[in-house]
Each structure stands twice: as C-alpha cells, then as structure tokens.
N, C-alpha and C positions, 0 to 999 in steps of 0.2 A: 731632747739632751739642753740641760741649762747652762753648760762650760764647755768651752772648747780649748782643750790643751793644744799648744803648737810650739815650735821652736824654731829659731831663725838663725842663720849663720852667714856672715860674709864670706864672700870667695876668697881664695888663696891668693898669694902674692903674684903681681904681673911686674914685667920690667918698669912700668910706670910708676906703680906702688914704691918700688925699690929707689925710684929716682925722685920719688917725693912729688910725683904730678899727679893731677887731677884727671880722672877720665871720663866721668860722666858717662854719656851715651856711648862714647868711642869704644869701639868693639876689640878690645886688647886680649891676647891670649894670656894664660897662666906662664910665667917665667919658668925655668927649669927648677928651680928653688920651690916655686909655688905648686908645680906639678908634683914634684918630689913631697912636699908637705902635705897635699891633698891625699896623694897614694897613702900615706901613713896615718891618715885619721880613721878612726873606727867609731862610729856613731854608737853612744851608749844606749842601755835600754831603758826606756820603751821606743825611742825615737828610731831606734834601728829597724822597727817594723811598720813605722809610720809611712803615709803617703807622701812624696818627694817632689817639689815642686821647684823650678830653676827659672830665672829670667832667660831670654833667648840669647842673651849677651856669651860670647864664647867662654869667657874666664867663670862665669856662674855654671854654664853648663858642664864645663871641664871639670869644675870642682865637685859637682854633684855627682859626676860620673866615675871619678877617681875613687871617692870616699868608700869604704867597707862599711857594711856588706854592701854587694853591689845590689842595685834595685832600679827599676823603672823610673824615669824622670818625666814629669809632666811639666812642659814649656809653657809659660804664661807670659805674655808681654807685659801685664800689668804688675808684675812682680820687680821690685827693685831693690836696691843695695843698702849700703850706709843710712840711707836717708831714711829708709823705712825703719830700721832699726831704732834710729834716734827717735822718730816719732812715735813709735812704740814706747820706747821709755818715757817720752814726755806724757802720753796719756797714762802709764801705768803709775808715774810718780807726781805728776803735777808740775814737772818742771816745763818753764816757758820758753826754753831752748835759747836762752840769753845766759850767757855766763859759763861756768862750768856744769856739765853735768852732774846730777846728785851721786851718781853711781859710774865709775870708771869702766866702760865696756872694754872687754880685750877683744880685738876683732878677730882673733884666731881662736875663738870660743864660741861655743852654742849657749844660746839665749832662751829659757823656758820662759813661755807667757801662758796665759790663760785669758779667753774673752768669753764674757757672759753675753747672755740674750739682749741686755740692755747697752750693750756697747762697751761697758766697762772692761778696762785692760789689767790685768795682774801681772807684776813681773814676779814669777814664781822663784827660778833660778839663774841669775846672771853668771856669765864667764865659767861656765862648764867645761873643761879640758877634753880634747878629743883624745880617745885612747890611741895608743900606737897599734897599727894593725899587726 
C-alpha cells in the first residue's frame, strides 16, 4: 500500500479541560459532560470500520469506548493527544509550530490524514463533526 489513511480525535472533556488546566500525563477521567458528549458521537463512514487505538489514559480510553458504533479498542502507550495532532498538522502544512496554526482545529472533531511510504503527511479533511448517535 502506497498511502495509509487515518483519522485522529482528541478525547472528550474532563473537569480539568473545563477549568482550563493542563493535564499532560495526569490520568484524569472524563467529566459528566465529556462522557455525555462521547456517548453522543458516532464515527462517520469509513472510520466507523477502521481499527481503533487509544492511549492508556482513562480519558482517552473512555472516549474511545463510549463512541458509536462500539468496537474493540487497542491500547498503545505510544499514542498521545493534542501534541500529536499539532505535530501532524505541522508535517502536513509546513507550519513551524510558532504563532497561530494555519488551520484552526476543533478539538471536538475528527481530523483525516494520509501518510505515504516516504513519510509525507497530508491533511485530507480537518474538523469533521461527529454525528449524533
């Protein structure tokens, strides 16, 4: 395969997100509002059939487990959140990560990328809203 399509999504809200606090590797669970939001999310086609991966942090696992349709989640400690999405945006757009990004990413949306065998990353579709379940 010459190119690999993938999508990336940040976890739903935690109490710390709601308070404007940075979490880093602190293992905070989803807030009630975050759990409700993740339960309402439905992955669009074709992502609804793709393999799912999550970091081991409970907020990421909970988000992945609550989305519809239900599916098995592979947990991988190398998977991260906002920083990984920003790094992918940098690779895809040439943004040097200083100043404002060239595209405003909505952290409640799914972002589609493609990676080719040479390591080139292409931003296919940013800010794809999650359908209500």
